[in-house]
N, C-alpha and C positions, 0 to 999 in steps of 0.2 A: 504493500500500500504506500510505498515511498512517493510515487507520483502524486497520490492524493494529498499527502502531507506537504508536498512541495508547493502546492497551490494555495496554501493558507493565506488568508487575507492579511494585508499589512495593517498596522495599528491604525484605527479609525481616525481620519483627519490629521494623522501625523502627530497626535498629542501624546500617545503612549510612549514611555521611555524605551530605549532599545533593550534587547534581551541581555541579562547579566546573570552571573552566578554559575556559568558553565552548564553542564548537562542537567544538574538538579534544577537550575532556574528555568531552563528550556522545558523540562518535563512539567514543572509547576505551571508554566504558561499554557502548555497544552491542556492540562487538566482543567484550567479555568475557562477554556473555550466553550461557548454555548452548545456547539454541536456534540461535544464530548458528553455533556450532561444529558442531551437528548438521546444519544446512543445508550448511555448508562441506564436511563429510565426504561428504554425498550428492552435492554438485556435483562434488567430486573424483572420486568413484566413477563418476559419470555421464560426466565427461570422459574417464576412462580407458576406460570402456565404449565410448564413441564411437571412440576410437583403436583399441581392440581390434577393433571391428566392421570398421573400414576395413582393418586388417591381415589379418583373417580372410577378408574377401571378396576381397582381392587374392591371398591365398595358397591359398585353397580354392575348389573348384568350388561352384556352388549346392547340389549334393547334399551335399558335405562340410560346407558351412556349415550346411545344414539338420540334419545329424546332430549337430553341436555344439549348435545351438539346442535340439534335442529333448532331449539329455542335460541341458542346463541347466534346462529346464522341469521335468523329473522331479526334479532336485535341489531346486529351489525348493519344489515341492509336498511332498517328503519332509521338508524343513526345517520346514514348518508342522506336520507330524505330530509331529516330534520335540519342538517347543516346546509344542504343545497349548494355545496361547493365553495362555501365562504371562507374556509380555513386559510387558504393561500391569499385570496384577495383581501382578507382582513389584515393580514400581516403587512401587505404592500401599502395599504391606505392608512393604517393607524400606527405609524412608526414613531410618532412624536407626542404621545399623550400619556397621561398618568394611568396607573392601574385602575383606579376607580372609574375614570372616564371610559376606559376600554371595556370594563365589565358592563357598564350601563349600555354602551353601544352594542355589544354583542347580545345582551339580553333582549334588546329591541329586535334584533335580527331573528331571534328564536321564538318570539311570541306567536307570530302567525303560523309557522310550521308546527309548533307545539300544540296550538289549539286545534289545527286540522288533524293532527295525529290522535289526539284525545277523541275527537268526533268520529274519526274513522274506526277507532277501537270500539267505541260504544255501538256504532252501527253494525260492526262485525259480530259483536256479542249478541245482538238482537236478531240479525237477519241470517247469519251463517247456518247452513244445515248442521244437524246434530253430529254427523260423522266428522265434520271439520272443526267443530267448536271444542277447544280444549278446556273450556270452563272459565268463569270470571277470574278466578285466582291467577291462572296462568296468563290470561290476557293482561291483567293489571301488572303482573311481574314483567312482562315483555315491554309494556309501555313505560313503566317506571325505570327499568334498566336502560331502555333506549334514550330516555331523556337524561338520565345520569351519565351515560356514555357520551352523548352529544355535548353535555356541559363540560365533561372532562377534556374532550378534544378542543372545545372552545377555550378552556384555560390554557391549553398548550399554545394556541395561537396568540392569546393575550400575553403569556409569559415571554414569547419570542419578541413581540413588538415592543414591550415596555422594559425589556432587559431584566426579567425576573425568572429566568429559566431555572435557577437554583430552587426557587419556591416550588416550581412545578415538579422538580425532582424529589423534593422532600414530600410533597403530596403523594407521589407515586410510591415512595418508600412506605409511607403510612398505609396506603391502600394495599400494598403487597403483603405487609405484615398482618393486617386485619384479615385479608382474604385467606392467607395461609393458616392463621389461627382458627378461623371459622371452619375451613375445610378439614383440618385435622380433627377438630371437635366432632364434625359430622361423621368422619371416618371412624373415630373411636366409638362413637355412639351407634354405629352400624346403620345410619340413616340411608334408606334406599328410595326415598321419594325425590325424583328429579327436580320438582318445584322448589324444594327446600334448598338444594344446592344452588339453584339460580338465585334464590333469595340472598344467599351469602355473597354472590357477585354484586348484587344490587346494593346491599348495605355497605360493603367494603369500598365500592366506587363512589357512592354518594356522600358519605360522611366527610372524608378529607377534602373533596371538591367543594362542598358547601363551606367548610371551615376556611379554606383559602379565599374563596369568593367574598366571604364576610370580612376577612382581614383586609383584602384589597379595597373593598368599599369604604373601609374606615380610614384609608389613607387620603391625603388632601387631593381634591379634584378641581380642575379648572371649570370654566363655564361650559355650557352645553353645545358650544359652537361646533366642535369636531363631530358631533353626532350626525351632522348633515352629510357626512361622507358615506353614510350607510347606503344611499342610493347607488353610488359607484361600486361599493363592495358587493351589493346584491347583483348588479349587472355583470360584474366580472365573475362572481361566483357561479351564476347561471351558465356562463360560457364554459366554465370548467366542470360543471356538474355532470355532463355526459361522461367525461373521463373518470371522475370519482365514482360514479355509480357503476360504470362498466367494469372498473377495476375491482370494486367490491363484489359485484356479481360474478366476475371471473374467479375470484377467490372462494366464493361461498356457494356457487351453483352446484358444485359436486355434492356438498352436504345436503342441499335441498332435493337434488335429483335421486340420490341413493334410496331414501325411504320410500319415495314414490315408485321407483322402478325396480327396487330390490326389497329391502326391509330395514327397519331401524337397527336390527342386529348387525347388518352389513355396515351401516353408518357408524356404529360403535367401533367395529374393527378398523374401519378406514380412518376415523377421526383420531384413534389412539396413535396412529403413525403420522398423519398429516399435521396434527397439532405440533409435533416436534420438528418435522422437516421444515415447517414455515420459519423456524428460528434462524435458519441459514440466511434468509433474505433481510432480516430486520436491521443488522448493522449498516448494510449498504443503503437501505431505504432511508434510514435516519440521516445518514451522511448526505444523501442527495437532497433531502428536505432542507438541511441546515446550510448547504452550499449554494442554493439557488441564487441568492443575492450576489455572492462573489462571482459566480459563473457568468451572470448577466452583465455585471460591471466589466469583467474581463473580456467578454464578447464584444461589448460596445467599443472597447479599446482595440479590438482586432487581434487580441492575443490569446484567445481561448483555444487550447489544444485538447481536442476531445479524445483522440486515439489513445494517448497514454492513460487517461482516466478510465476509459472502458477496458483497456488492457489490464490495468491493475485490478479492476473488479473481476475480470475473468480469472486472473491468477488466484485471487482470494477463493473463488468458487472451486477451482481445480485442486486447491490444497485442502480446503475444509470439507468438501462434499464426500470424498472417499472415506475420510475418517468418520464422518457422521453416519454414512451408510453402513460401514462395518460395525461400528459400535451399536447402532440401533438394531441391526439384524441379530446380533448376538444377545442383546439384552431384553428383547421383547418377551420371551417366555419367562426368564427369571424374574423380571420386574412386574409384568402384567399378569402372568399366569398362563397355564396351558390352554385355556379357552381362547386366548388371543393369538395362538400360533398361526392361524391362517393369515394374519396381518403381515407376516413376513413377505408375502408375495408382492406387496406394493411398496416395499422400502426403496428399491432401486429406482423405479420410475418416479416416485414422489421426491426423492432426493435430487434426481436430475431435473425435475420440473422446478424445484425450489431454486436451484442454481440458475436456470434460465430466467426465472422471475427476478432474481436478485440483480442480474446484469441488466435486465430491462428497466429496472428502477433508475439506474445510473443513466442509461441511454435516453430515457424519457425526460429525466431531469435536465439533461443537456439540451434537449429540444425545447423545453419550456424556457430555459435561460436564453436561448437564441430566438425566442419570440414565435415559436411554431406550436401554439397551444392546440390549434385545430388538428394538426397531425398527431398530437398526443391523444386526443379524443378518438381519432380514427384508429390509432394503434390499439387502444384499449377495447374499442368496440369490436375490432377484428378478432382480437384474442378471445373475447367473451363469446362471440358468435361461433367461432370454430370449436371452442371447448364445449359449449352447450350442445352443439350438433353432435359432437363425439360422444357426449354423455348419453344422449338419446339413442344413439346407434350401438354403443359398446356396453353400456351397463346391463341391459337385459341379457345378453349372452355371456358376459364375462364378470359381472358383479363388480366387486371393489377394484379388480384389476382394470376393468373398463373405465372406471372413474379416474384411476391413476393415469391411464393412457390419455384420457381426455384432457386432464390438466397439463400433461406434458405437451400435447399438441397445441393447446391454447396459449400457454406461456411461451412456447417456442415461436408461434406465429406473431405474438405481440413483440417479441424481441427482434425477429427478422424484419418486421415492419418498421420498427424504430431505427434499426441499423441502416436499412435501405433509405428511409426518409432522411436520416442524418447525412448519408453519403450524397443523395441527390441535392439536398438544399446546400450542402457544403460546396458541391461542384458548381451550382448556380452562382453562389456568392463569389467563388473564385473567378468565374468568367466575367462577372460584373465589376470586379475590382480592377481599377486601372493599373 
């Protein structure tokens, strides 16, 4: 990853002192970078997700684990609908306000989508056929967790814009500790109700988020002038919404298709592996999110070199993926139990798919930095369409292996689209440059 580190931003506005103190001082400066805190928060969340996955597969049957996975996928999709693509556009527009002003601004963005979500949930509870109605408790859990998750992602955007990423990291530490404590308690108690496990996710996510929002609101705030930027934020967010929704759908459609085309037991087997292979992509995704501003500034100066960045991402995947695949294959039965042995079949295709997805996050981030958001949406939509078509064709005859191959095809198509688009736009720019 040396090429990635070589492109670190210079001290903002030239006000920061030069690096001093030798290697120790350099390391301290690296650890203070906002993107390091973002990566740390994702890795922490991933570690807890891994522990939660182990606890759930030990406490729940494959069918029960599949029900939890299905509910989580619905929540993640609903979260994207609540946000409507505003995460990145909010960071771009509200870069010079206080935490209190940013919280109030984002709250206004979430009012209408939140109200529509509540109305849609109530209508579903009343009008849905009995075979599709999970009951009022589960519906309330889904809505509550979706709102809590959307608020958590909103605090991430707020923290980036107002320079309080450390607060966001602390909130995620508290959330992770709460979730881990609750899940261990449920495991020891032998709880086998999927709704109770979802309730643990809801409480652990909502409590620290509410605490930090209250803390930020108590800080000094300027006048309400900056809130007029919400119109711009909404417009830009809607432009990015197809990419955000397609990406989320591409990541979650396999979990939604498996119970419909196979069974919840198949989903439980599949999710036990997919939850862990996804961790491979998280560091590169967090890095791409944190470097968008620097990449865009470098591109405007005509100095953005995309190939070394993509090559470093490929090297990362080539090193990490074989280690992850071998370890996961060997540990499935000892860790999860003999009933999860069939999940070994999807380890290799899911690890390969995660590697392709990780590199695509870097490639798409570079496209965004170069001002090609429409191509990003096109790439995400292409990946989702191909993966979903593959799920429909491959899951009925192949089961969980069909879902894994569908993910591999979809993520690969997204990456190929991004690389070709980057090459074509790069060639065009080169021809137009005198």
